[in-house]
KOLDO-497712 format. One record per residue (C-alpha): residue number from 1; x, y negated, z negated. Coordinates in Angstrom, 1 decimal, padded with zeros to 4 digits. Example, Ala and Ser with C-alpha at 12.3 -4.5 7.8 and 13.67 -1.06 7.14 Angstrom:
2
<n:1&u:012.3&v:004.5&w:-007.8>
<n:2&u:013.7&v:001.1&w:-007.1>
END
This chain:
66
<n:1&u:016.4&v:116.4&w:141.1>
<n:2&u:018.1&v:113.3&w:143.2>
<n:3&u:018.5&v:114.1&w:146.8>
<n:4&u:020.6&v:111.9&w:149.5>
<n:5&u:018.4&v:111.2&w:152.5>
<n:6&u:020.3&v:113.5&w:154.5>
<n:7&u:020.3&v:116.1&w:152.0>
<n:8&u:016.2&v:115.7&w:152.0>
<n:9&u:016.1&v:116.0&w:155.4>
<n:10&u:018.1&v:119.2&w:155.8>
<n:11&u:015.9&v:121.0&w:152.9>
<n:12&u:013.2&v:119.4&w:154.7>
<n:13&u:013.7&v:120.8&w:158.0>
<n:14&u:013.8&v:124.4&w:156.8>
<n:15&u:010.0&v:124.1&w:156.2>
<n:16&u:009.2&v:122.3&w:159.2>
<n:17&u:007.3&v:124.7&w:161.1>
<n:18&u:005.1&v:124.0&w:164.1>
<n:19&u:005.1&v:124.3&w:168.2>
<n:20&u:007.7&v:122.2&w:169.7>
<n:21&u:004.8&v:121.5&w:172.4>
<n:22&u:002.8&v:119.7&w:169.9>
<n:23&u:006.0&v:118.1&w:167.7>
<n:24&u:005.3&v:115.0&w:168.4>
<n:25&u:001.3&v:115.2&w:167.6>
<n:26&u:001.8&v:117.2&w:164.8>
<n:27&u:004.3&v:115.1&w:162.7>
<n:28&u:002.3&v:112.0&w:163.5>
<n:29&u:-000.6&v:113.5&w:161.8>
<n:30&u:001.3&v:114.4&w:158.9>
<n:31&u:002.9&v:111.5&w:158.7>
<n:32&u:-000.7&v:109.7&w:158.8>
<n:33&u:-002.1&v:112.1&w:156.4>
<n:34&u:000.8&v:111.6&w:153.7>
<n:35&u:000.4&v:107.6&w:154.4>
<n:36&u:-003.5&v:108.0&w:153.5>
<n:37&u:-002.7&v:109.4&w:150.3>
<n:38&u:-000.6&v:106.5&w:149.4>
<n:39&u:-003.4&v:104.1&w:150.4>
<n:40&u:-006.2&v:106.2&w:148.7>
<n:41&u:-003.5&v:105.6&w:145.2>
<n:42&u:-004.1&v:101.6&w:145.9>
<n:43&u:-007.7&v:102.0&w:146.8>
<n:44&u:-008.6&v:103.7&w:143.7>
<n:45&u:-006.8&v:101.1&w:141.7>
<n:46&u:-008.4&v:098.2&w:143.4>
<n:47&u:-011.7&v:099.7&w:143.0>
<n:48&u:-011.3&v:099.9&w:139.6>
<n:49&u:-010.9&v:103.5&w:138.8>
<n:50&u:-007.6&v:102.8&w:137.0>
<n:51&u:-006.9&v:099.5&w:135.3>
<n:52&u:-003.2&v:100.2&w:135.9>
<n:53&u:-001.7&v:100.9&w:139.3>
<n:54&u:-000.3&v:104.3&w:138.7>
<n:55&u:003.0&v:103.9&w:139.9>
<n:56&u:004.4&v:107.2&w:139.1>
<n:57&u:001.5&v:108.8&w:141.6>
<n:58&u:002.3&v:105.9&w:144.1>
<n:59&u:006.2&v:107.3&w:144.2>
<n:60&u:005.4&v:110.8&w:144.5>
<n:61&u:003.0&v:110.1&w:147.4>
<n:62&u:005.3&v:107.6&w:148.8>
<n:63&u:008.1&v:110.7&w:148.5>
<n:64&u:005.6&v:112.8&w:150.8>
<n:65&u:005.7&v:110.1&w:153.3>
<n:66&u:009.2&v:110.9&w:153.8>
END
């Protein structure tokens, strides 16, 4: 399924459930968490766990960062 960024944002907003009083903190921690997963894919490759960088996994994790 391919979505435009606006379509993705609209769908994502339906699952964004958090207190508005801590919206900045909550969303920032979510971003850091997802970016950490992207870094983890690269780290495991650099450590030698995988001969080739798992580009498919990397793209999935980058998509989660959105």
